[in-house]
C-alpha positions in Angstrom: -49.1 18.3 24.1 -47.7 15.2 22.3 -44.1 14.4 22.7 -42.5 15.1 19.3 -39.7 12.5 20.2 -42.1 9.6 21.5 -41.3 7.4 18.4 -37.7 8.1 18.8 -37.5 7.3 22.5 -39.6 4.2 21.9 -37.0 2.8 19.2 -34.2 3.7 21.5 -35.8 1.7 24.2 -36.4 -1.2 22.0 -32.9 -1.0 21.0 -31.6 -1.0 24.5 -33.7 -3.9 25.5 -32.5 -5.9 22.5 -28.8 -5.2 23.3 -29.4 -6.1 27.0 -30.2 -9.6 26.0 -26.6 -10.2 24.6 -24.7 -13.0 26.1 -22.9 -11.6 29.3 -24.3 -8.2 28.4 -21.1 -7.6 26.3 -21.2 -4.6 23.8 -19.9 -5.5 20.3 -18.0 -2.2 19.8 -15.0 -1.5 22.1 -12.7 1.5 21.9 -8.9 1.1 21.6 -6.9 0.1 24.6 -4.7 3.3 24.6 -2.3 1.7 27.3 -1.7 -1.2 25.1 -1.3 1.2 22.2 1.2 3.0 24.2 3.3 -0.2 24.7 3.0 -1.5 21.3 6.0 -1.3 18.9 5.1 -0.4 15.3 7.7 -0.6 12.5 6.8 0.8 9.1 8.0 -1.9 6.6 8.1 -1.5 2.9 6.9 -3.5 0.0 8.8 -1.1 -2.3 11.2 1.3 -0.3 10.0 4.9 -0.3 7.1 4.0 -2.8 4.7 1.3 -1.2 4.5 0.9 2.4 3.2 -2.4 3.8 -0.6 -2.2 4.6 -0.8 0.9 2.5 -3.4 1.4 -0.3 -2.2 3.1 -3.5 -4.1 4.6 -6.4 -2.1 4.9 -9.6 -3.5 6.6 -12.8 -2.0 7.2 -16.2 -3.2 8.0 -19.7 -3.8 5.0 -22.0 -1.0 3.2 -23.4 1.4 4.8 -20.9 2.5 1.4 -19.6 0.7 1.2 -16.0 0.0 -2.6 -16.5 3.5 -3.4 -17.6 4.9 -1.5 -14.5 2.5 -3.1 -12.0 3.3 -6.6 -13.4 6.9 -5.9 -13.1 6.4 -4.8 -9.4 4.0 -7.7 -8.7 6.5 -10.3 -10.2 9.4 -9.1 -8.3 7.6 -8.8 -4.9 6.6 -12.6 -5.5 10.2 -13.4 -6.2 11.4 -11.5 -3.2 13.3 -8.6 -5.1 12.9 -5.0 -4.9 11.5 -4.3 -8.3 13.5 -0.9 -8.7 16.9 -1.9 -7.4 17.0 -5.9 -7.5 18.0 -6.1 -3.9 16.7 -9.1 -1.9 13.5 -8.3 0.2 10.9 -10.4 2.0 8.9 -12.5 -0.5 5.1 -11.9 -0.8 2.2 -13.8 -2.2 0.8 -11.3 -4.7 -2.9 -11.4 -6.1 -3.3 -9.7 -9.4 -6.9 -9.3 -10.6 -6.7 -8.3 -14.3 -9.5 -7.2 -16.5 -7.2 -5.9 -19.2 -4.7 -8.4 -20.6 -5.2 -11.6 -22.1 -3.4 -14.9 -21.1 -1.4 -14.6 -24.2 -0.5 -10.9 -23.3 0.6 -12.2 -19.8 2.8 -15.1 -21.2 4.5 -12.8 -23.6 5.2 -10.2 -21.0 6.7 -12.6 -18.4 8.9 -14.2 -21.2 9.9 -10.7 -22.2 10.8 -10.0 -18.8 12.8 -13.2 -18.5 11.2 -14.1 -15.3 11.2 -17.8 -14.1 7.6 -19.2 -14.3 8.5 -22.1 -12.0 9.6 -19.6 -9.1 6.4 -17.5 -9.7 4.0 -20.4 -9.5 2.1 -20.3 -6.1 3.6 -16.7 -5.4 2.3 -14.6 -8.3 -1.5 -15.4 -8.1 -2.9 -14.0 -11.4 -6.8 -14.0 -11.8 -7.4 -13.3 -15.5 -11.1 -11.9 -15.8 -12.3 -13.3 -12.7 -16.1 -13.5 -12.1 -15.9 -11.7 -8.8 -18.9 -9.8 -7.6 -18.5 -5.9 -8.0 -16.3 -4.6 -5.3 -18.7 -1.7 -4.5 -21.3 -4.3 -3.3 -21.2 -6.1 0.1 -20.8 -9.4 -1.6 -17.9 -8.3 -3.7 -16.2 -7.1 -0.6 -16.6 -10.3 1.2 -15.7 -12.5 -1.7 -12.5 -10.5 -2.3 -11.4 -10.8 1.3 -12.2 -14.5 1.2 -10.1 -14.8 -1.8 -7.2 -13.1 -0.2 -7.5 -15.4 3.1 -8.0 -18.6 1.0 -4.7 -18.0 -0.9 -3.0 -16.5 2.1 -2.0 -13.2 0.1 -1.5 -9.9 1.7 -0.9 -8.0 -1.5 -3.6 -7.2 -4.1 -3.4 -5.3 -7.4 -6.4 -4.3 -9.3 -6.2 -3.6 -13.0 -8.3 -1.5 -13.4 -10.5 0.1 -10.7 -13.2 0.9 -13.2 -13.4 -2.8 -14.2 -14.3 -4.0 -10.6 -17.2 -1.9 -9.7 -20.6 -1.7 -11.2 -21.6 1.8 -10.3 -21.2 4.8 -12.6 -17.5 6.1 -13.0 -18.5 9.7 -12.5 -20.5 9.0 -9.3 -18.7 9.7 -5.9 -21.1 6.9 -4.4 -19.3 4.3 -6.5 -16.0 4.8 -4.7 -17.4 5.5 -1.4 -19.1 2.1 -1.8 -16.0 0.5 -2.8 -14.4 1.7 0.3 -17.3 0.8 2.5 -17.7 -2.8 1.2 -14.0 -3.7 0.0 -11.4 -1.1 0.9 -12.2 -1.0 4.4 -12.2 -4.9 4.8 -8.9 -5.1 3.2 -7.5 -2.4 5.4 -8.7 -3.9 8.6 -7.1 -7.2 7.5 -3.8 -5.9 6.7 -4.1 -6.3 2.8 -1.9 -4.1 0.9 -3.6 -2.7 -2.2 -2.6 -1.0 -5.6 -5.5 0.1 -7.7 -4.8 1.1 -11.4 -6.9 3.9 -13.1 -7.2 6.1 -16.2 -6.3 9.5 -16.3 -8.8 12.1 -17.2 -8.9 15.1 -19.6 -6.5 16.6 -17.1 -3.6 14.1 -17.3 -2.7 15.1 -13.6 -6.0 13.7 -12.3 -7.8 10.5 -12.3 -10.8 10.0 -14.8 -14.3 10.4 -13.5 -15.6 11.1 -9.7 -13.6 13.5 -7.6 -14.0 11.0 -4.8 -12.2 8.2 -6.5 -8.9 8.5 -4.7 -10.4 9.9 -1.3 -9.9 6.6 0.7 -6.5 5.7 -0.2 -3.1 6.5 1.5 -1.0 7.4 -1.6 -1.9 8.7 -5.0 0.6 8.6 -7.9 0.5 9.9 -11.5 2.5 7.9 -14.0 4.0 9.4 -17.1 6.4 8.3 -19.7 9.7 10.0 -19.9 13.1 10.0 -21.5 16.4 10.9 -19.9 19.1 13.1 -21.4 20.2 10.1 -23.5 16.7 9.7 -24.8 16.4 6.3 -23.1 12.8 5.4 -22.3 11.4 5.2 -18.9 8.6 6.4 -16.5 8.2 9.1 -13.9 6.0 8.3 -10.8 4.7 11.6 -9.2 3.2 11.5 -5.8 0.1 13.9 -5.8 -1.4 13.0 -2.5 -0.1 11.3 0.7 -1.5 10.6 4.3 1.9 9.6 5.4 5.5 10.8 5.5 8.7 9.3 4.2 7.3 8.8 0.6 9.3 9.9 -2.5 7.7 12.9 -4.2 9.1 11.7 -7.6 10.6 8.4 -8.7 12.4 8.3 -11.9 12.6 4.9 -13.6 14.5 3.5 -16.6 12.8 1.1 -19.0 15.3 -1.4 -20.6 14.4 -3.9 -23.4 15.8 -7.3 -24.2 14.8 -8.4 -21.5 12.3 -5.9 -20.2 13.4 -4.5 -16.9 12.4 -1.3 -14.9 14.9 0.2 -12.4 15.5 3.4 -10.6 17.8 6.0 -12.2 19.4 6.8 -8.9 20.0 4.9 -5.6 17.2 5.9 -3.0 18.9 7.3 0.2 18.0 7.3 3.7 16.8 10.7 5.2 19.2 12.9 6.9 17.1 13.0 10.0 17.2 9.1 10.2 20.9 9.1 9.8 21.4 11.6 12.6 19.1 9.7 14.7 20.7 6.4 14.1 24.1 7.8 15.0 22.6 9.1 18.3 21.6 5.6 18.9 25.0 4.3 18.0 26.5 6.9 20.6 24.4 5.6 23.3 25.3 2.0 22.5 21.6 0.8 21.7 21.4 -2.7 20.6 21.0 -3.1 16.8 17.8 -5.1 17.3 16.4 -2.4 19.7 12.6 -2.0 19.6 11.0 1.5 19.0 9.6 1.6 22.7 13.1 0.8 24.2 14.9 3.2 21.8 12.7 6.0 23.1 13.4 4.9 26.6 17.2 4.9 26.1 17.2 8.2 24.2 15.3 9.9 27.1 17.6 8.4 29.7 20.4 10.1 27.9 18.4 13.4 27.8 17.9 13.0 23.9 14.5 13.4 22.4 13.2 10.5 20.2 12.1 13.1 17.5 9.3 12.2 14.9 8.3 8.4 15.1 8.6 8.3 11.2 12.4 9.1 11.4 13.0 6.9 14.5 11.6 4.0 12.8 13.6 4.5 9.7 16.9 5.0 11.9 16.1 1.6 13.6 15.8 0.1 10.3 19.0 1.9 8.8 21.1 0.5 11.7 19.9 -3.1 11.0 20.6 -3.0 7.4 23.5 -0.5 7.0 25.6 -0.5 10.0 28.1 0.9 10.7 27.2 4.4 9.8 30.6 6.0 9.3 30.1 5.6 5.5 27.5 8.4 5.7 29.8 11.1 7.1 27.3 12.5 9.7 
């Protein structure tokens, strides 16, 4: 009786022979070194506190004329200037690439002037690509070209306005966005590029328009809507609809001011109670302010204290660096 798997076995043998001829017999795919992972210190940093973590990929959708492009331009410009866009506090400066297939150069000039932003300080930091001829990002060439562009300009933050304009596949096809991730999103993620994708809301304003898989590959999904406060002042509300990580605000209320245009939070974002308590524990055991995550865990365990959730421990370490001493919190 013929072996039904003969052809498959032959293909495997040919594959094994081909790979045995590699230099030094090295295999190209290696698992993570778990011991090195254990000893590595991670620190969740933020582009925008409680909204956009460094390296995270965001998907933001809104109904037409809501103001999503205005909001993202404000965020991009402030990151490029080294300011928290929602509080105005000094932060690390980022070189931001903005791929725009919506606004004209005249629109951009008008908005930056209306925001009273300094063109000379933005130059070289806000990298604005107006209607660029990049290959579609749901193709292999599109992914490679996008990553090449980010590396060439030494940029680690990318904003796409809008997602539907940078792909060639059908908007209602799940394959379009699976290809986007396979060819572009995955490359950007592996190279520590933070990404924000703007998109249109569908008939249901609480969901993106088109394919259901559109936002499957991102870390955070936000819906943007216009709002007015009790004084009828205009603004926005960012509602988090999906998240793969903790420590993210579920809702962010923003006030839109005119002359000049600015967008600020309506309340001061606070540290979590869990992080405050853990920071006080670190104070009580005299842990150095510059303590690493690994060292903090060791010191806490030596004193019979649990390190708790990594998310809150990392937040506590950052809190102590930025807001020491902690007596002001009353906890």
